[in-house]
N, C-alpha and C positions, 0 to 999 in steps of 0.2 A: 162108411163114408166114401171109400174109393169106388164102390159100386156105382154111385151116381155119376161119376166121371166116365166109367166104362159105358154106361147106358147112353151118355151124351155122344160118345164116339159111334155107337151102334145105331143111333137114330138116323132116319133118312129125311133130309140130309143131316150130316153130323152137326151137332150144336156145340161141340167142344171148342172153346175159345183159347187163345194163347194164355190168357190169365188163368183159365181153368187148368191148363196143363201145368203152369207154374205151381199152382196150389196142390195139384195132385202129386207132383214130384216131391214137394216138401213133405206131404203126408206120407207117401210110401217110404221115403228115406227115414222119417221119424219112426215108422213102424219097424223098419229093418234094424234100427238102432236098439230096439228092445230085444234083449236076449231071450225073453219069454214070448216072442211072437208065435201066434198060433198057426196051425196048418191052414186053417181057413183064411187067415190074413195073407199068408204066403201065396196061396192059390189065387186069391183076388188080385194080388200084385202082378202075378204072372199073367193072369187073364187081361188085366189092363194093358200091360206092355205089349202083349201079343196083338190085341185089338188095335192098339195105336199103330203098330207096324203095318198091319193089314190095311188100315185106313189110308196110309200114305201121308198123314198129317205130320209125322215125325221127320219128313223130308221137305217141309215148308219153312221158309225163313223165320217167320214170326214165332212159330212153335219151337224151332230149334233154339232161338234166342231166349225165349221164355224159360225153357228147360235149363239152359245154361245159367241163367240168373238164379234159378231155384237151387241148383247144385252149389253155387258159390255162397249160399247162405250157410253152408256147412264147412266152408274152406278156411284155411289159415292163410290170409292174404298178407302180402309183404309190404311193409312200410320202410322206405329208405329216407329217413328224415333229413339227412345232410346232402342228398343228391340234388344238384341244381342243373337242370337241363337247359342248354342254350338252343337257339333255333337250328343250329347245325348238329346238335347231338343226335346220334342214331342209336337206338336200342332195338335190336333185331331178334325176332323169335322164329324158330322153324320147328314144325311138328306136323305129323300126319294122322289120318283117321284109322289107318292100319287094316281094317277088316278086309279079308279076301286076298291078302298078299300071299304069293306062293311060298311054301315052307322052305324051299331051298334058298330063299333070299331074305335078307334082313337089313337092319339099319346100320350096317358097318359104315357106309359112306356118310350117313347122317352125322354120326359122331365125329367122323373124320373132318368133314368140311366145316363143322362147327369150330374146329380148332384152327381153321385156315385163315382167320381174319387178322388183319393188321391191328394190333392192340393200341396203336397211337390215336385212332380216331373213332372207334365205336365199340359198343358192347354187343356180344352175340350170346343168345341164350337158346338152349334146347330144352324142351320139356318132353319127357317120355314116361313110359310105364314099363312094367314087366310084360314081355310078350308071351303069347301062347306057344309058338313054334319052339321045338327043342334046340334049334340053332341059336337062340338067344337074340337079344336086341341091344340097343345102345346102352341101356342101363347096365346090362350084364357086361358089355364090353368095357365100359369105363370103370366098372368095379374091378375088372381084371387088371386094369392099369394102376390099381392101388388106391382108388378113390372110394371111400366109404360114403355112398350117396345118402345113407340114412342121417348123416350129420348135416346135410344141406336142407334146411327147413326155414320156416318163416322167421325164426329168431336168429339164424346165422347168415342168411342171405345178405342183410345190410353190411355185415363185416366183410364178406367176400366181394361185395359190389364195389367197394372202394378202390380195389387195386387189380381187378380181373377184367380182361376184355372178353373172356369166354367163361360161361357157367353152364352146368348141366343140372336141371331140376327134375327129380323123379316124382311124378305126379302123386303117388300114394302118400307121400309125406306132406302134402299140402291139401289134399281133397278127401276128407273123411267120407263125404257123401258118396263118392265114386267107389270107395272101399266097401261101403255098406251094400252096394248093389252087385258086387262082384260075384257072389255065390248064385244069386238068382239068374244073372246073365249066363253063367256057366250051365246052370240047370236047364234053362230054356233052350240053349243051343241054337238060337237064331239071333240075327242082329237086332238090336233094339235102339232106341233113341240115344242110349248112353254110348253106343259105338261112335257117334259122330260129335259128341260134346267135347272131347278132350282138348282139341285145339282152341276152343273158345273159353278155356278155363285158366288162362295164364294168371298166376297169383301176383304178378308185378304190374302195376298200372302204367309204368313209364314206357312200355314197349310202344314204338311208333312205326315200326315196319315189320311185316309178317309174311312168311311163306307157309301156307297151310295146304296140306295135301289131302285130296279126297280120292276114294276108291272107285267112284262111279261118276260117269259123265252126267247122268240124270240128276245127281245130287249137286253138282258143282255150282250152277248159277244160284240156286237157292242158298247154298252154303256161303257164297260170296255176299249175298244180301244179308244173311244172318251175321256174318262177320262185321258188316258195316253197321249193324244195329248194336252189337255187343261192344265193338271197338270203333266208335264213330270218328275218332281222331287218327286212326291208324291207316296207313297205306298198305294194301294187302295184295299179294299174289295168291290166288287159289289155283293149284296145279293138279292136273290129271294126266298121267301117262297112258296113251292109247292101248298099251299092252295090259293095262289093268293095274297100274302102280299109282300110289298116292304121293308121287314125287316126279321130278323131271326124269324121263326115261332115257336110258342109254341107247335105245333102239326105237326107230319109228318116231312118231310125233307126240308132242305133249301140248295140251291146250292150257292156256293161262287165262284166268279171269282176273282182271285188274281193277281193284277198288282204290280210287284216289280221291279222297274227300276234299283235298286242297284245291283240286282242279275240276271238280264236278259238283255243282250245286243241286243238280236234279237227280242225283243218285245213279247216274249212268255208269254201267260197268263195261269196260272195254274188254274185248276178247281177241286173242291172237294165238298162233301156233308157233312152236319152235321145234327144232330137231338138231341132232348132233352136228350135221354138216354146217349149220349156221354158226357154230362155235369153232369150226376148223377141226372137228374131231371125227374119227371113224365111229361107226355104229358097233355096238357090242351086244350080243344076245344076253338076256337075263341069266341064262345058264352059265355064262362066262363070268358072272359076278356072284359066285356062291358064297354063302356063309360057311366058314370052316369051324364054327363054334366060338364062343366068347374068348377063350384063351388064345386060340390061334389067330383070331381076328385082331386081338389086342397086340399080339406080337407083330403081325403084319403091319399094323398101323404105326407102331412105335419104332420098329427096326428097319422097315423097308420104305413105307410111304412118306412119313414125315421127316425122314432123314435126308431126303433128296436123292436117294439111290435110283429112283425111277423119275423120268423126266417127260415133259410134254414131247410128243413125237415118238415115244417108245410104243405107243398103242397098247398100253397095259389096261385091260378092261376096267379094273377097279379104280385105278388112278384116274383114268379118263372120266369115269363116272363121278368121282369126287370133283374134278375140275369143272365138269358140266354143271353140277348143282351149285357149286360155289360161285361160278360165273353169274348165275341167275341171281343169287343173293347180292353180289357186288353191284349188278346193274340196277336192282331195286333200290339199293342204298344210294347210288349215284344219280338216279333219276334219268337213265338213258337205256337204250337197247343195243349198245355196242357189245355184242356177246363175245367177240374175239378179244376185246379189251378186258372183259371179265375173266377170260381164260388166262390172259397175261398176268392179271393181278393175283389170281389164285396160284399160278405157277411161281410167281415171285415170292409170295408169302411162304410157300413150302421151301423153295430152294434157298431162301435167306435164313431159314431156321425160325422165323417169327411164329409160324403155325405151331411147331412143336413146343416152342417156348411158352406160348399162351396156354396150351393144353397142360403142360407139366406144371406151370405155375398154379393153375386151378387145383390140380391133384395135390400139390404140396400144401397149398393153403387150407384145403379141406382136412388134410392130415393134422394140421396144427390147431384146428378148432378145438377149444376146450382143453388144451394140453399145456402143461408146464413141466419142463425137464422130462418130457417123455411120458408123463402120467396124465390120465384124464382127471379133470377137476370137476366136470359136471356130467351127469348121465346123458346118454343119447335120448333125444325125444322119440317117443313111440306113438304110433297111431293105435288107439284103443279099438 
C-alpha cells in the first residue's frame, strides 16, 4: 500500500497531495506498531520517507500540517474539563524543532525561562523530548531537579493544570506515533518530516500563544503557515537564529515570523529581526553558553540562576540568554515589542523569587501525583 504513495512522490510532477501524506503517515505508523513488521515493509517505509525528503514536499505548509494531523491520531490528548479561559487568559507554549543544533549547546535556557513566568496571570508550558546529544536536554535537566516526567501524562495534566503556572510535558508520554517512528528515523540517519512535527503536536488545545523554533531559514515561512493551519486561533512567533539555532540567538540576529490571526484576516505573516542590543544586552558566543551535562545544568539553574545570585548587567552569558528568550515570550504575551520592558519583567521574576517558586511548585506537585503517605497508589503510565 505504501508503495503507491512513493510512486506519487516520484512521478513528474509529483501527484502526492496533503491528504495522501496524511493517509500514508497513518499507514506507516500502523505498520510500525506491529511487532511482526517484515523487513520488506520496513524498507518501504524508509524509501517513502527518503523520497519525501528529497522531494521537498515535507517542507511545505499543507504537507507539514497534514502529517501533524496524522500523528495526532495516535496521541493521548489532554482534556481539562474545569478550565474556563477568559479573553485575557494566556496559555503559552515554547518548543523547537532541534535538528542540527551544535552538540555543545542544549536547552538549558529553555527549561530556565519556562520557569521565569509570573504565576499570577498566565500558564507556561514547555513540550520536549529526549535529545540525541550526550549533554542532554530540558527533559534530562528537569529530571535532575527531582521531577519524574513520566508521571506527567494525559491523565495527570488536568490535576497539575489547576494550580501550576509552569508545566513541562515530555513528548513521548503523549505521542505514541512519534515513538513508533523513532527507530527508523535513527536507522535512516537523515532528517525526515518527523523532525519538524514536534512543535505542532501540543496535546493541550487551550494554548493560545506559541514560540516555535526552526533550524532553517528556508523552512521558517512554510512552518509559520503550517502553524496557522494546525493552530488557527493561536498567535505564534516562529524564530530562527541566524547562527543556526531554533531559538532567539544570544549573538547576531534572529528572524521572527509573526502569525496573528486576530489582526490578520488574509493570512498575512509579519517578519522582523531582533538582536541582543535591542534588549539592552551584550552579545555572547554560543561557545559561552555550553551545556555542562544534565546534573551540572540543574545545579546551575537551581543554585545560581534562579536564586538571584546573578543579575542583569553582570553580563553572564547563560543568564543573559535566559533574559533574552524570556523577554520575547513576555512581549508576545503582552502584545508589544518593548524588548527592554521584557527584560525588566524577566529580571523581576527571577529576583523576586517567583520564577524559582513556580518551577519548584511544579516539581513538588509531580512528586505528589498518585501518592498517599509517601506511597504510590497507582502505577505510572507507560508507552507501549
